[in-house]
N, C-alpha and C positions, 0 to 999 in steps of 0.2 A: 889412116889417120895417124898423125904424128903425136907421140906422147911428149908431154913436157917433163923433162927430167931434172929441171933446175929446182933445187930445194930452196925453199924460202925459210929463213931463220927468223922465228918469232920469239926470240929470247927477251927477257927483261933486263934492262941495263943494270949493271952492278951497282951503280950509284943509287938507284931507286931501292934496291934490296937493302943496301947499307942504311939509307934513310929510314926505311920501314923498321929495320931491326933496332935502330937507335930509338925510334918512337915507342916501340913495344917495351924496350928496357926502361925508357923514361916513364912510361905509364905504370909499370910494375914496381918500380923503385919505392914509391910511397907505401905500397901495400906490404912490402917486406921490411922496410926500415923506418919509414916516416911516421906521421901522426896516427894513421889508421892501421898500423902494423899489428901483427899477432902478439908481439911482446907488449905493446901498449895495451892491447885488449886484456891480456892476462893481468897486467899491473892494475888496471882499472877494476877488474873483477875482484882482486885482493882488497883494494881500497873499499869497494862496496861491501864486501863481507865484514871488514873491520868496522865500518860505519854502522852497519846493521846491528852488530854486537853492542856497540856503544849506545845506540838508540834503545835497544832492549833493556840495557842496564839503567838508562835514564828513565825509561817508562816505569820500571819497577820503583825507582826512587820517587818519581812523581806520585805514583799510587800510594806509596807509604806516607808521603808528606800530606797528600790530600786527606787521607784517613786521620792523620794526626790533627790537621786543621779542623776537620769536622768535629772531632771529639772535643777540641778546645772551644769551638763555637757553641756547641749544643750541650756539653756536659760540664756542669760546675765542678764535679768531682775531678775530672781530668785537669781542669784549670787550677784547682786548688793544689793538686798533687804537683803540677809543674811549678807553681809559685813556691811551694815548700822546698822542692829540690833545687831549683835554679837560683832563687832569690832569698832563700833562708827565711821565708816569712812564717810567722806563727800566729795562732789565734789568741784571743784574749785569755788570760789566766793559763797560758802555756809557757813553758821554758824550753829554750833551745840549748841543748848540751852537746858540745862537740868533743869528741875524743880524738886527739891527734896521735898518730902512730909514732 
């Protein structure tokens, strides 16, 4: 029996390798530099942290204002105190004396 000694070259054309390499780089580029990159992710996480801190401060302010509104709605004493301080209102037979520094 005669052996076949001819080698068959089954290589991939260089052009195809180049096209595949460019495709891989094109797919990876947005992950490193574009909209979904790691730097963008870190920036968004910082923005989220800052916004959560602002929200917490605003929630405390809302709670304080709700308490003040409830006391003004239900307590005549708080309403009277507020009127005296802010509007300089007085009762009958009272005198308002201001001492200027």
